[in-house]
C-alpha positions in Angstrom: -44.5 25.8 -64.6 -44.3 29.3 -63.5 -41.1 31.4 -63.8 -39.2 31.1 -60.6 -37.4 34.4 -61.2 -40.8 36.1 -60.5 -40.4 35.5 -56.8 -37.2 37.6 -56.6 -38.6 40.3 -58.8 -41.8 40.6 -56.6 -39.9 40.6 -53.4 -37.5 43.2 -54.7 -40.5 45.5 -55.5 -42.0 44.9 -52.1 -38.7 45.8 -50.5 -38.4 49.1 -52.5 -41.9 50.2 -51.6 -41.8 49.0 -47.9 -38.5 51.0 -47.5 -40.4 54.2 -48.1 -42.3 53.5 -45.0 -40.0 51.3 -42.8 -42.0 52.0 -39.6 -45.0 50.0 -40.9 -45.4 46.4 -39.8 -45.5 44.1 -42.8 -49.3 43.4 -42.2 -49.9 47.2 -42.2 -47.8 47.6 -45.3 -49.9 45.0 -47.2 -53.2 46.6 -46.0 -52.2 50.2 -46.6 -51.1 49.5 -50.1 -54.2 47.3 -50.9 -52.2 44.1 -51.3 -54.1 42.3 -48.7 -57.6 42.4 -47.4 -58.1 44.7 -44.4 -58.1 42.2 -41.5 -57.5 43.2 -37.8 -55.3 40.0 -37.3 -53.1 41.1 -40.2 -52.9 44.7 -39.2 -51.9 43.9 -35.6 -49.4 41.1 -36.3 -45.9 42.1 -35.2 -43.2 41.4 -37.6 -41.4 39.0 -35.2 -44.5 36.9 -35.0 -44.7 36.8 -38.9 -40.9 35.9 -38.9 -41.5 33.0 -36.4 -44.4 31.7 -38.5 -42.3 31.8 -41.6 -39.5 29.9 -39.9 -42.0 27.2 -38.7 -43.3 27.0 -42.2 -40.0 26.5 -43.6 -39.1 23.9 -41.0 -42.3 22.0 -41.9 -41.9 22.2 -45.6 -38.1 21.0 -45.3 -39.2 18.1 -43.3 -41.4 16.8 -46.2 -38.3 16.6 -48.5 
């Protein structure tokens, strides 16, 4: 099993880097830093859309438990 502590470590690194350019949307951040493939859908996604999608994902995953 993978070390669960890696999640917090990685998210903290993302937070440190993203804070240097807080005006970037998350998709732009991922693409600009070469973390994600350059994709128009990712580039244009607003953070509130991402947030809603994550909330839906959480709701769906928690319903499986």
